[in-house]
Residue frames as a rotation matrix with the C-alpha (Angstrom) as fourth column:
MET 1
-0.361 0.328 0.873 11.69
0.533 -0.696 0.482 -33.60
0.765 0.639 0.077 -16.64
MET 2
0.703 0.659 -0.269 10.16
0.578 -0.306 0.757 -32.76
0.416 -0.687 -0.596 -13.23
LYS 3
0.155 -0.730 -0.665 13.56
0.805 -0.298 0.514 -31.56
-0.573 -0.615 0.542 -12.03
SER 4
-0.674 -0.349 0.651 13.74
0.701 -0.582 0.413 -29.33
0.235 0.735 0.637 -15.10
PHE 5
0.258 0.852 0.456 10.47
0.467 -0.523 0.713 -27.75
0.845 0.029 -0.533 -14.03
ALA 6
0.723 -0.026 -0.690 11.82
0.674 -0.193 0.714 -27.18
-0.152 -0.981 -0.122 -10.51
ALA 7
-0.374 -0.921 -0.112 14.94
0.829 -0.386 0.405 -25.55
-0.416 0.059 0.907 -11.91
ALA 8
-0.472 0.244 0.847 12.86
0.600 -0.615 0.512 -23.34
0.646 0.749 0.144 -14.10
VAL 9
0.634 0.771 -0.066 10.70
0.546 -0.386 0.743 -22.20
0.547 -0.507 -0.666 -11.20
LEU 10
0.623 -0.437 -0.649 13.64
0.556 -0.336 0.760 -21.25
-0.550 -0.834 0.034 -9.02
ALA 11
-0.356 -0.934 0.005 16.34
0.666 -0.250 0.703 -20.34
-0.655 0.254 0.712 -11.44
LEU 12
-0.526 0.149 0.837 14.34
0.750 -0.383 0.540 -18.77
0.401 0.912 0.090 -14.24
SER 13
0.655 0.749 -0.098 12.24
0.696 -0.549 0.463 -16.79
0.293 -0.371 -0.881 -11.85
LEU 14
0.420 -0.611 -0.671 15.51
0.507 -0.456 0.732 -15.26
-0.753 -0.647 0.118 -10.94
VAL 15
-0.548 -0.614 0.568 16.29
0.804 -0.200 0.560 -14.14
-0.230 0.763 0.604 -14.44
GLY 16
0.608 0.758 0.236 15.14
0.792 -0.598 -0.120 -10.55
0.050 0.260 -0.964 -14.71
LEU 17
-0.585 -0.778 -0.228 16.78
0.770 -0.621 0.143 -7.31
-0.253 -0.092 0.963 -15.61
GLY 18
0.582 0.772 0.255 15.51
0.813 -0.565 -0.145 -3.80
0.032 0.292 -0.956 -15.92
ALA 19
-0.527 -0.706 0.473 16.57
0.668 -0.689 -0.283 -0.23
0.526 0.167 0.834 -16.30
CYS 20
0.666 0.715 -0.214 15.81
0.707 -0.512 0.489 2.66
0.240 -0.476 -0.846 -13.99
ALA 21
0.777 -0.346 0.526 17.24
-0.338 -0.934 -0.114 5.79
0.531 -0.090 -0.843 -12.46
GLU 22
-0.057 -0.920 -0.388 20.76
0.174 0.373 -0.911 5.54
0.983 -0.119 0.139 -11.11
ASP 23
0.712 0.106 0.695 21.25
-0.640 -0.310 0.703 4.97
0.290 -0.945 -0.153 -7.36
ALA 24
-0.011 -0.816 0.579 23.52
-0.931 0.220 0.292 2.88
-0.366 -0.535 -0.761 -5.12
THR 25
-0.352 -0.108 0.930 22.28
-0.076 0.993 0.087 -0.46
-0.933 -0.041 -0.358 -6.50
THR 26
0.483 0.596 0.641 20.91
0.626 0.277 -0.729 0.46
-0.612 0.754 -0.239 -9.93
PRO 27
-0.623 -0.782 -0.020 22.97
0.514 -0.428 0.744 1.73
-0.590 0.453 0.668 -12.85
ALA 28
-0.461 0.411 -0.786 21.76
-0.563 -0.821 -0.099 4.24
-0.686 0.397 0.610 -15.42
ALA 29
0.512 0.822 0.249 19.08
-0.277 0.433 -0.858 3.13
-0.813 0.370 0.449 -17.90
GLU 30
0.648 -0.254 -0.718 21.42
-0.752 -0.062 -0.657 3.22
0.122 0.965 -0.231 -20.91
THR 31
-0.464 -0.855 0.233 23.66
-0.884 0.465 -0.054 0.66
-0.062 -0.231 -0.971 -19.21
PHE 32
-0.783 0.264 0.564 20.88
0.062 0.934 -0.352 -1.99
-0.619 -0.241 -0.748 -19.07
PRO 33
-0.631 0.513 -0.582 18.83
-0.774 -0.460 0.434 -2.01
-0.045 0.724 0.688 -22.28
LEU 34
-0.963 0.178 -0.202 16.55
0.151 0.978 0.144 -4.89
0.223 0.109 -0.969 -21.22
ASP 35
-0.487 0.870 -0.070 13.24
-0.369 -0.278 -0.887 -3.19
-0.791 -0.407 0.457 -20.52
GLY 36
-0.174 0.505 -0.845 10.63
-0.965 0.082 0.248 -5.07
0.195 0.859 0.474 -22.53
ASP 37
0.736 0.515 0.440 9.69
-0.566 0.824 -0.017 -8.69
-0.371 -0.236 0.898 -23.13
TRP 38
-0.354 -0.891 -0.284 12.17
-0.934 0.352 0.060 -11.57
0.046 0.286 -0.957 -23.35
LYS 39
0.823 0.494 -0.279 11.81
-0.490 0.867 0.088 -15.27
0.285 0.064 0.956 -24.10
VAL 40
0.031 -0.778 0.628 14.01
-0.745 0.400 0.533 -17.75
-0.666 -0.485 -0.567 -22.26
THR 41
0.544 0.162 -0.824 15.31
-0.810 0.358 -0.464 -19.98
0.219 0.920 0.326 -25.04
SER 42
0.290 -0.499 -0.816 17.78
-0.002 0.853 -0.522 -22.31
0.957 0.153 0.247 -23.32
LEU 43
0.656 -0.249 0.713 19.15
-0.745 -0.060 0.665 -23.73
-0.123 -0.967 -0.225 -20.08
THR 44
0.377 -0.580 -0.723 22.36
-0.108 0.747 -0.656 -25.73
0.920 0.325 0.219 -19.79
CYS 45
0.889 -0.252 0.383 24.04
-0.360 0.134 0.923 -27.46
-0.284 -0.958 0.028 -16.84
ASP 46
0.008 -0.979 0.204 27.81
-0.183 0.199 0.963 -27.67
-0.983 -0.045 -0.178 -17.39
GLY 47
-0.647 -0.316 -0.694 27.10
-0.655 -0.235 0.718 -27.25
-0.390 0.919 -0.055 -21.11
THR 48
-0.909 0.380 0.175 24.42
0.416 0.859 0.299 -29.96
-0.037 0.344 -0.938 -21.35
ASP 49
-0.678 0.709 0.193 21.09
-0.442 -0.603 0.664 -28.76
0.587 0.365 0.722 -22.78
GLN 50
-0.878 0.479 0.005 18.06
0.231 0.433 -0.871 -29.09
-0.419 -0.764 -0.490 -20.50
VAL 51
-0.395 0.843 0.366 14.34
0.724 0.040 0.689 -29.24
0.566 0.537 -0.626 -21.30
ILE 52
-0.918 0.165 -0.361 12.48
0.133 -0.730 -0.670 -26.05
-0.374 -0.663 0.649 -20.36
GLY 53
-0.006 0.989 0.150 8.91
0.842 0.086 -0.533 -24.81
-0.540 0.123 -0.833 -20.63
ASP 54
0.042 0.146 0.988 7.56
0.754 -0.653 0.064 -21.66
0.655 0.743 -0.138 -22.29
PHE 55
0.103 -0.138 -0.985 8.97
0.905 -0.397 0.150 -18.75
-0.412 -0.908 0.083 -20.29
THR 56
0.214 0.013 0.977 8.50
0.588 -0.800 -0.118 -15.01
0.780 0.600 -0.179 -20.81
LEU 57
-0.289 -0.393 -0.873 10.19
0.906 -0.407 -0.116 -12.26
-0.310 -0.825 0.473 -18.82
LYS 58
0.428 0.461 0.777 8.53
0.621 -0.775 0.119 -8.82
0.657 0.432 -0.618 -18.78
VAL 59
-0.270 -0.687 -0.675 10.85
0.955 -0.279 -0.098 -6.12
-0.121 -0.671 0.731 -17.43
ASN 60
0.500 0.383 0.777 9.97
0.422 -0.891 0.168 -2.55
0.756 0.243 -0.607 -16.48
GLY 61
0.284 -0.486 0.827 12.75
-0.672 -0.716 -0.190 -0.83
0.684 -0.502 -0.530 -14.55
THR 62
-0.719 -0.613 0.328 13.35
-0.639 0.397 -0.659 -2.45
0.274 -0.683 -0.677 -11.18
THR 63
-0.195 0.690 0.697 10.15
-0.504 0.539 -0.675 -4.50
-0.841 -0.483 0.243 -11.27
GLY 64
-0.559 0.022 -0.829 8.89
-0.799 0.253 0.545 -7.18
0.222 0.967 -0.124 -13.56
GLN 65
0.423 0.752 0.507 6.96
-0.736 0.611 -0.293 -10.33
-0.529 -0.249 0.811 -14.15
PHE 66
-0.743 -0.611 -0.274 8.10
-0.666 0.632 0.396 -13.82
-0.069 0.477 -0.876 -15.09
ILE 67
0.384 0.921 0.060 5.49
-0.866 0.382 -0.322 -16.08
-0.320 0.072 0.945 -16.67
GLN 68
-0.739 -0.663 0.123 6.30
-0.621 0.740 0.259 -19.79
-0.262 0.115 -0.958 -16.70
GLY 69
0.361 0.901 -0.242 4.14
-0.924 0.311 -0.222 -22.04
-0.124 0.304 0.945 -18.83
PHE 70
-0.724 -0.546 0.421 4.48
-0.525 0.832 0.178 -25.77
-0.448 -0.093 -0.889 -18.39
GLY 71
-0.825 0.548 0.135 1.42
0.510 0.622 0.593 -26.54
0.241 0.558 -0.794 -20.51
PRO 72
-0.379 0.741 0.553 -2.18
-0.071 -0.620 0.782 -25.28
0.923 0.257 0.288 -20.58
GLU 73
0.673 0.689 -0.270 -2.91
0.181 0.201 0.963 -26.57
0.718 -0.696 0.011 -17.06
CYS 74
0.461 -0.574 -0.677 0.23
0.837 0.026 0.547 -25.29
-0.296 -0.819 0.492 -15.34
VAL 75
0.175 -0.367 0.914 1.05
0.483 -0.777 -0.404 -21.58
0.858 0.512 0.041 -15.60
LEU 76
0.277 -0.194 -0.941 2.97
0.923 -0.219 0.317 -19.71
-0.268 -0.956 0.118 -12.88
THR 77
0.439 -0.142 0.887 3.39
0.347 -0.884 -0.313 -15.93
0.829 0.445 -0.338 -12.74
LEU 78
0.077 -0.516 -0.853 6.04
0.989 -0.069 0.131 -14.38
-0.126 -0.854 0.505 -10.50
GLU 79
0.902 0.036 0.431 6.14
0.065 -0.996 -0.054 -10.68
0.427 0.077 -0.901 -9.60
GLU 80
0.317 -0.887 -0.337 9.78
0.946 0.321 0.044 -9.65
0.069 -0.332 0.941 -9.00
THR 81
0.957 -0.224 -0.185 12.02
-0.201 -0.970 0.135 -6.76
-0.210 -0.092 -0.973 -8.02
TYR 82
0.608 -0.774 0.179 15.54
0.697 0.411 -0.588 -6.26
0.381 0.482 0.789 -9.36
ALA 83
0.835 -0.490 -0.249 18.75
-0.243 -0.735 0.633 -4.68
-0.493 -0.468 -0.733 -8.06
TYR 84
0.799 -0.599 0.048 22.15
0.213 0.207 -0.955 -4.27
0.562 0.774 0.293 -9.70
PRO 85
0.829 -0.491 -0.269 25.01
0.269 -0.073 0.960 -4.67
-0.491 -0.868 0.072 -7.19
THR 86
-0.331 -0.918 -0.216 27.61
0.091 -0.259 0.961 -4.35
-0.939 0.299 0.169 -10.01
SER 87
-0.131 0.244 -0.961 27.57
-0.866 -0.500 -0.009 -3.62
-0.483 0.831 0.277 -13.73
THR 88
-0.494 -0.073 -0.866 27.61
-0.649 0.694 0.312 -7.37
0.578 0.717 -0.390 -14.51
THR 89
-0.904 0.205 -0.374 25.61
0.387 0.763 -0.517 -8.76
0.180 -0.613 -0.770 -11.58
PHE 90
-0.384 0.824 0.416 21.93
-0.626 -0.564 0.538 -8.55
0.679 -0.054 0.733 -10.84
SER 91
-0.985 0.158 0.074 19.82
0.028 0.564 -0.825 -9.71
-0.172 -0.811 -0.560 -7.92
ILE 92
-0.444 0.887 -0.123 16.24
-0.295 -0.016 0.955 -10.90
0.846 0.461 0.269 -8.19
THR 93
-0.950 0.247 0.190 13.73
-0.137 0.218 -0.966 -11.00
-0.280 -0.944 -0.173 -5.37
PRO 94
-0.552 0.832 -0.058 10.40
0.376 0.311 0.873 -12.70
0.744 0.460 -0.485 -6.09
THR 95
-0.921 0.221 0.321 7.63
-0.385 -0.641 -0.664 -10.79
0.059 -0.735 0.675 -4.29
ALA 96
-0.024 0.948 0.316 4.43
-0.708 0.207 -0.675 -12.65
-0.705 -0.240 0.667 -5.26
ILE 97
-0.975 -0.218 -0.050 3.40
-0.194 0.711 0.676 -15.80
-0.112 0.669 -0.735 -7.09
ALA 98
0.062 0.998 -0.006 0.14
-0.816 0.047 -0.576 -16.77
-0.575 0.040 0.817 -8.80
CYS 99
-0.928 -0.280 0.245 -0.58
-0.124 0.853 0.507 -20.23
-0.350 0.440 -0.827 -10.15
ASN 100
0.046 0.997 -0.062 -3.53
-0.240 -0.050 -0.970 -20.12
-0.970 0.060 0.237 -12.51
PRO 101
0.801 0.589 0.108 -4.27
-0.516 0.587 0.624 -22.73
0.304 -0.555 0.774 -13.43
ASN 102
-0.378 -0.913 0.155 -2.12
-0.914 0.340 -0.221 -25.21
0.149 -0.225 -0.963 -11.57
THR 103
0.582 0.739 0.340 -4.33
-0.770 0.635 -0.064 -28.27
-0.263 -0.225 0.938 -11.97
ALA 104
0.968 -0.244 -0.063 -1.50
0.199 0.893 -0.403 -30.27
0.154 0.378 0.913 -13.54
CYS 105
0.408 -0.871 0.272 1.69
-0.736 -0.490 -0.466 -28.76
0.539 -0.010 -0.842 -12.09
PRO 106
0.388 -0.356 -0.850 4.21
0.388 0.900 -0.200 -31.35
0.836 -0.252 0.487 -10.87
PRO 107
0.896 -0.176 -0.409 5.76
0.368 -0.225 0.902 -31.10
-0.250 -0.958 -0.137 -7.38
PRO 108
-0.573 0.188 -0.798 7.07
0.749 -0.275 -0.603 -28.72
-0.333 -0.943 0.017 -6.13
LEU 109
-0.954 0.184 0.238 5.22
-0.017 -0.823 0.568 -26.40
0.301 0.537 0.788 -8.51
ASP 110
-0.174 0.962 -0.212 1.87
0.476 0.271 0.837 -27.72
0.862 0.045 -0.505 -7.35
ALA 111
-0.039 0.099 -0.994 2.50
0.989 -0.136 -0.052 -26.03
-0.140 -0.986 -0.092 -4.00
CYS 112
0.442 0.200 0.875 2.81
0.558 -0.825 -0.094 -22.64
0.702 0.529 -0.476 -5.72
GLN 113
0.659 -0.300 -0.690 5.48
0.626 -0.288 0.724 -21.41
-0.416 -0.909 -0.002 -3.30
LEU 114
0.941 -0.336 -0.046 7.58
-0.328 -0.868 -0.374 -18.29
0.086 0.367 -0.926 -3.77
PRO 115
0.540 -0.819 -0.193 11.23
0.694 0.563 -0.448 -19.14
0.476 0.108 0.873 -4.61
PRO 116
0.437 -0.453 -0.777 14.10
0.632 -0.460 0.623 -17.48
-0.640 -0.764 0.086 -2.71
ALA 117
0.859 -0.253 -0.445 16.07
-0.419 -0.846 -0.329 -14.47
-0.294 0.469 -0.833 -3.93
THR 118
0.451 -0.768 0.456 19.23
0.710 0.618 0.338 -15.06
-0.541 0.171 0.824 -5.96
SER 119
0.394 -0.401 -0.827 21.88
-0.501 -0.848 0.173 -13.35
-0.770 0.346 -0.535 -8.10
PHE 120
0.669 -0.194 0.717 23.25
0.647 0.627 -0.434 -13.95
-0.366 0.754 0.545 -11.60
GLU 121
-0.457 -0.739 -0.496 26.08
0.040 -0.574 0.818 -12.66
-0.889 0.354 0.291 -13.77
PHE 122
0.575 0.726 0.376 24.89
0.446 0.107 -0.889 -11.40
-0.686 0.679 -0.262 -17.16
VAL 123
-0.734 -0.661 -0.157 26.09
0.167 -0.399 0.902 -10.41
-0.658 0.636 0.403 -20.64
VAL 124
0.485 0.865 -0.125 23.97
0.127 -0.211 -0.969 -8.62
-0.865 0.454 -0.212 -23.24
ASN 125
-0.743 -0.662 0.096 24.73
0.173 -0.051 0.984 -8.86
-0.646 0.748 0.153 -26.95
GLY 126
-0.883 0.457 -0.106 22.18
-0.305 -0.386 0.871 -6.96
0.357 0.801 0.480 -29.04
SER 127
0.036 0.995 0.096 18.85
-0.874 -0.015 0.486 -8.76
0.485 -0.101 0.869 -28.84
THR 128
0.465 0.074 -0.882 20.22
0.207 0.960 0.190 -11.71
0.861 -0.271 0.430 -26.87
ALA 129
0.217 -0.399 0.891 21.35
-0.910 -0.412 0.037 -12.10
0.352 -0.819 -0.453 -23.28
THR 130
0.078 -0.267 -0.961 23.11
0.185 0.951 -0.249 -14.79
0.980 -0.159 0.124 -21.27
PHE 131
0.422 0.112 0.900 22.68
-0.827 -0.361 0.432 -15.27
0.373 -0.926 -0.060 -17.52
THR 132
0.074 -0.505 -0.860 25.01
0.048 0.863 -0.502 -17.51
0.996 -0.005 0.088 -15.51
LYS 133
0.289 -0.122 0.950 25.55
-0.944 -0.203 0.261 -18.74
0.161 -0.972 -0.174 -11.99
THR 134
-0.766 -0.492 -0.413 26.83
-0.360 0.861 -0.358 -21.79
0.532 -0.126 -0.837 -10.17
ALA 135
0.248 0.892 -0.377 24.09
-0.106 0.412 0.905 -24.15
0.963 -0.184 0.197 -9.00
GLU 136
-0.479 -0.417 0.773 23.77
-0.716 -0.324 -0.618 -24.03
0.508 -0.849 -0.143 -5.24
GLY 137
-0.759 0.249 0.602 21.18
-0.392 0.563 -0.727 -26.58
-0.520 -0.788 -0.330 -4.20
PRO 138
-0.580 0.567 0.584 18.01
0.595 0.785 -0.171 -28.55
-0.556 0.249 -0.793 -4.94
GLY 139
0.368 0.779 -0.508 16.17
0.202 -0.601 -0.774 -25.47
-0.908 0.182 -0.378 -6.18
ASP 140
-0.045 -0.482 -0.875 18.62
-0.809 -0.497 0.315 -25.27
-0.587 0.722 -0.367 -9.10
ALA 141
-0.385 -0.021 0.923 17.69
0.257 0.958 0.129 -28.76
-0.886 0.287 -0.364 -10.39
PRO 142
0.988 -0.105 -0.114 18.25
0.088 0.986 -0.143 -30.23
0.127 0.131 0.983 -12.91
CYS 143
0.171 -0.972 0.162 21.70
-0.257 -0.203 -0.945 -28.73
0.951 0.120 -0.285 -12.34
THR 144
0.643 -0.045 -0.764 23.48
0.668 0.520 0.532 -30.11
0.374 -0.853 0.364 -9.30
PRO 145
0.920 -0.297 -0.257 25.45
-0.052 -0.740 0.670 -28.03
-0.390 -0.603 -0.696 -6.79
GLY 146
0.002 -0.999 -0.053 28.70
0.045 -0.053 0.998 -26.83
-0.999 -0.004 0.044 -8.31
GLN 147
-0.174 -0.024 0.984 27.55
0.937 0.304 0.173 -27.10
-0.303 0.952 -0.031 -11.93
ALA 148
-0.902 -0.131 -0.412 27.56
-0.010 -0.947 0.322 -24.05
-0.432 0.294 0.853 -14.17
MET 149
0.069 0.963 0.261 24.03
0.764 0.118 -0.634 -22.92
-0.641 0.243 -0.728 -15.08
GLU 150
-0.900 -0.308 -0.309 23.55
0.045 -0.770 0.637 -20.84
-0.434 0.559 0.706 -18.23
PHE 151
0.144 0.980 0.136 20.31
0.599 0.023 -0.801 -19.33
-0.788 0.197 -0.583 -19.52
GLY 152
-0.897 -0.320 0.306 19.86
0.431 -0.474 0.768 -17.87
-0.101 0.821 0.563 -22.99
LEU 153
0.046 0.918 -0.395 17.23
0.493 -0.364 -0.790 -15.19
-0.869 -0.158 -0.469 -23.70
THR 154
-0.722 -0.160 0.673 16.03
0.682 -0.328 0.654 -13.48
0.116 0.931 0.346 -26.86
ALA 155
-0.769 0.450 -0.454 14.19
-0.213 -0.850 -0.482 -10.15
-0.603 -0.274 0.749 -27.04
LEU 156
-0.268 0.771 0.577 10.62
0.838 0.482 -0.255 -10.44
-0.475 0.416 -0.776 -28.28
């Protein structure tokens, strides 16, 4: 279960989409209807369901917040920025992290360290979205390198 928490910190912190004015890396707002609040409802590794915590994604254009609750004594909040290199790819860069409280967070969450930037492919279908990538390393645990990671989200 601890590896699931680590995956959630790195991988789920990377799940964020927003809409904003069109430029070289951001498509028009009507192309990305994800501004608002989302709940992460699932994570699979090569199709096998994984245990996740209570995660909420709050998106506002090219910035947002990802709140990861692993119980009442372990809540992490990531501030993030988003870019859209293609119409089906997005990049997430965590910019700040707050752990309040983190009195019972398991390693590596207890260190409250900012995860690295990453990119995902995405598909939106009404009030649901799916984000996918191939696991790359230990930060994607519980998925192992080479496994397909898939996150499901539902609009709140």
